[in-house]
N, C-alpha and C positions, 0 to 999 in steps of 0.2 A: 504494500500500500504506500509506504514511504517512497519506494522507487517510482511508483506511478505519479505521485505528486511532484517528485523531482523532475521526471521526464516532462510532465506538463509545464512546469515552471521553466525548464530549459527550452522547450519549443516556443513558449510565449516570449521568452527573452530573445530567441533567435528571430522570431517574427518581427520584433521591434528593430533589431540590429541589421537585418538583411537589406532593407531599403536604403539605409544610410550607407552601408558598405557598397551597394550597387551604384549609388550616386557618386561615391568617392572614386570607385574604379572607372566609371564611365565619364568622369569629368563633370562638367556643368550641363548635362543633357536635359535637365528639367529644373524647375523652381517650384516654390510653394504654390504658385499660380498655375503650374502646369505648362508654362511657356518655355520652349527650348531656348537655350543660349548657344547652341552649336553653330548657328548661322550668324552670330554677332561678329562684327569686324574686329581685327586686332587694333587696339587703341594705344597711342603713345603721346606723351607730352614732353616737349623740349623747351627749356627756359634758359634765357641768357640774361644775367644781371651784370650791369656795366657801371663801374665807377671810373670817372675820368677827370683830369684837370689839365689846364693849359696855361702856359706862361704868357702867351701873347693874345689870347682871345678871352674876353671877360664875360661872354654870354652865359646864361644859366645852363644851356644845353651842353656846353663844353666843360662845365665845372660842376658836376653833380653825380649822384649815384641813383640809377634808375633801372627800370625794366627795359632792356634793349629790344628783346623780341621774345614772343612765346608762340610756339607752333603746336597745334593739335592735329595729329595724323590718324586717319582711319584707313585701314587696308583690308581688303577682303576679296574672296572669289565670288563673283556675281553668279555665274553659272558655268557649265562646262566650256563656254566659249570666251568669257571675258573675266579679266581681273580689274579691280578698281582701287584707286588711291585718291584720297581727299586730304588736303592740308589747309587748315584755317590758321592764319597768322594774326597775332595782336602785337602792335608796336606803337611807340609814342608818336603822337601827331603834334606838329608845331601849331599852336593856336595863338591868334593875335586879337587884340581888341579893335574896335572899329577905328579908333584914332591911330592905330598902328603900333600901340604899345603892347608889349608882351603880356599875354594873359597869365593869371595866376592858376596854380593847380596843375595836375597832370591830365593830359588828354590823350586818349588812345584811339587808334583806328583799327578796324578789323578788315582783313583782306582774304580773299580766296586765292591762295598762291598756286594751288594745284588741285585739279579735278579731272582725273585721267581714267579713261577706259583703255585697256590693252587687250587686243584680240590674241587668243592663244593658238588658233588653228591655221595660221598662215603657212603656205607651203614653201619649200625650196629656200630656206634661210631668210624669208621675209618677215617683217614685223610691222604691226599697225597700231598706232596710238592715236586716240581722239580725245580732245578736251582742252583744258587750260594747263599750261606749265611754262617753266622758263624755256626760252628758245635754245635749241641745241647749237650754240655758237661758241666755239672756243672752249677753254677750260674754266674760266672764272664765272661767266654769265650763268651757266646752268646751276651753280652752287647755291644752296640755302645758307643763311647767315651763319648757322652753327658749324658749317663745313669750311668756313673761310680759314685760310692759313693765319690771318691776323683778324683783329676784331672788326675791321672795315675792309671794303674792297680796295684794291690798288687804285691810285689816282689815275693811272693810265686807262682804266676801264670806266670808273665812276664819273669822270669828267665828261664822258661822251654819252653814256647810256644811263647814268643815274646810279645811286648807291645800291638799289635793290634789283638791278639787272632789268631784263626784259621778260615780262610774262604776257602771253597772248593765248587766244583760243583758236584752235584749228585742228588740222590732221597732219600726222607725220608718218612717213613710210620709210622703213629701214631695210637694208639688204646686206647680209654677210657675204661678201664676194668670195668665190672659191679660189683663193690665192694661197701660195705656200705659207704666208703669214696671216695673222688675223687682220682683216680689213672690213670696215663697215661704211656703207654709203647711206646717208640720210638726206631726205628732201622733205620739206614741209610748206604748207600754205596756211596762214593764220590771219586773224584780224590785225588791224594796225592802229592800236589805241595808245601805245606808249608815247612818251613826250617827244621822242625823236621823229614820230610820224605825224601826219595831218589826220587827226581823229575825225574830222568832218568828211573825209574822203570815203567813197564806197570801195576803193581799191583795196586789195589784200596785200599782205606782205609775204614774200617768198624767200626761202633760204635753203641752204644745203651744207652738209659737212662730210668730209672724207677723213676717216680716222684709221691709222695704221699702227699696229703694235707688234714689236719684235722681241723675242727673248735674246738678250745680249749675253746672258750667262745663265747658269742654273739658279742664280739668286737675284737677277736684275732684268728689267724690261725697259724698252725705249718706245715712246709713243710720239707720233708726228701727225698733226692734224691741220687741215685747211678748211676754212669756213667762209661763207658768203651770205649776205642778206640784202634785200632790196624792198623798198616800200614807198608809199606816198609821203614825200617830204613836206614839212611845214615851211612856208616862205618866210624870209627874214622881214620883208616889208609887205604891207597889205596890198599894195598895187602890183606886186610881182606875181606871176603865175606859179602855181604849185608844181614843183619839180619832183624828181625821184631822189630818195635818200638811200645811198648804197653804203655798205660796209664790208670790208674784207679782213680776214685774220689768218694768222698761222701760229701754231703752238708746238712746243717740244718739251716732253716730260721724261725724265729718267728716274726710275725707282730701283732701289737696292735694299734688300733685307737680308741680314746675316742669318744663315741657316744653322749656326752653331748652337744657339740657345733660343728658347721662346722669350720674346721680349728683348732680344739683343739689339745691337746697333742697326739703324735703318736710316736711309737718306731718300728724300724726295726733292728733286730739282726741277722746277717748272718755269718755263719762259713763254711769253705770249706777246705778239705784236698785233695792234689794232689799227686799221687804216680806214677811217671814216671818209666817205666821198660824197658829200651832199652836192646837189647840182649848183647851188648858190654859195659854195664854199669860198672862204677867204683863207689865204695862207696855205699851209701844207699840214693839215691836222694829222697827228700820229699819237698813239698810245702804246706804252710798253711797260712790262714789269718782269721781274725776275725774283723768284722766291726759292729759298733753300730751307728745308726742314730736316733737322738731324736729331735722331733719338740716341742720346748718349747714356741713358740708363733705362731700366725696365719701365719706368713710368715718367721719364723726363724727356722733353723735347726742347730744342733750341731752334728759333726761327730768325732768319735774316732776309730782308727784302729791299728792293729798290724799284722805283717806278717813275715814269715821266709822262706828262700829258703836254704835247706840243701843239700850240695854236688852238687851245681849248677856248670855247666861248664862255664868257662870264655867266653865272647863274646855275650851272650844273653842279658845281662843287664850291663849298665855302660861300654860299650865297649871302648869308648874313654878314660875313666878315668883309665881303666885297661890295657892300651897298654903294651904288652909284658907280660901280666899276665899268658899266657898259660904255662909258665915254672913252675908256682906254682901249677898247677893242680886244683883240685876241691876246692870249698870254700863254706862257709856258711855265709849268709847275713841276718841280722835282721833289721826290719823296723818298725818305729812308725810314726803315722800320726794323725793330728788333724785339723779340719776346722770348719768354721762357714759360713752358707749360708743364704743370703737374697733372698728368692724366691718370688718376687713381684707378680708373676702370673705363670700360666703354660707355659707362653711364654718367660719369662726372669728370670734370676737369676745372682747374684753376689756372688762369693765364695772366701774366704780368708783362707789360711791354711799354715801349716808348716809340714815338714817331717824330719826324722832323720834316716839315714841308716848307718849301721856299719858292717864291715866284722869281723867275729869271727876269732881270731888268725891271723889277717892280718892288713895291714896299711890303708885300705880304710875306710874313714869316710866322711859323707856328711850331713850337716845341711842346709836346704833350706827353702825358703818361696815363696809364690805365690799368685797371684790374678787372678781370672778367670771370664770372662764375657760370659754368655751363653744366646743367644736369638734365637727365632724361629719366622719365618713369614710364613703364609700360614696354610693350614689344615694338621697338623701333626697327624698321626694315634696314637691311644692309645698304651702305652707300655705294655709289658707283666707284669702280676701280680708279 
């Protein structure tokens, strides 16, 4: 009789434990409401906190600790044919009073940086992507802010296309060419809403990129890329007809990782040249940067960089510091950067650095320092190579 009571009590206890055990083994297949979580997207959040100070610029933006940017990413399989990625970004927005005086408090803007569908069934090495994303031009423009080698984009890029690059909506077709080395050809057609384009035009922007990658040794690779972009250009004067805005670029990247130990020495050396070619251009505009990143310890990186923006138009960079600069016409700015990064893991990093900007044959000069905290929570997809 006692055995029967014990068996009944054991069966009753097992009946209570089995559902919980099944849920634990099967993941989050159901909830208390009976709604499955299996189809939920992978969600991650990346946050950049930036503290900076400047010797030569006294604006609040250049001397404060603030949220630099926050990205919320959703990634999922839509069905057997499509994958989807969505990134919503929050970043500070410069706000001014009607009288032109700087507004008090923090103001933030919300942008859709990425909303992409990728088709998985393309034949013969082809790939198709539809939606909104950074344009596939060069090495710097496609990067999100937390992927930058330094806390800001190089002056050779941002002076011509803006600090946050070029995001447009359209379609992109890629093809892996059957060559002895890895080679990819990409062409795309998108909207033309960025500042460099005439957003009132109905014309589209068109671009393409050829990327080649070679193994230079068992531990190193060399990548060489060519890019081109054209779209409806905004005229400098209201009475001038709208022309085309063209841009060409070339980039060379060498990467080496020691195979001796995990987290051993590593080097990334990136060089890129940008050749803007607006129809109504003045001077001979050119952008260039060179970045060297060296991992000298398991969690430590050293970064050195130089950049130049030649014949850049006022207003794209350091707009507040160059108030009234338009009367001086085109200018050339040179930039030097250095930083050191403690990357405790793939989910967190602390970066300390300095930068020095100087205008050639001009009065502008800026020596600044910064500290940046970078952390990610959730399942963040792998970055491009």
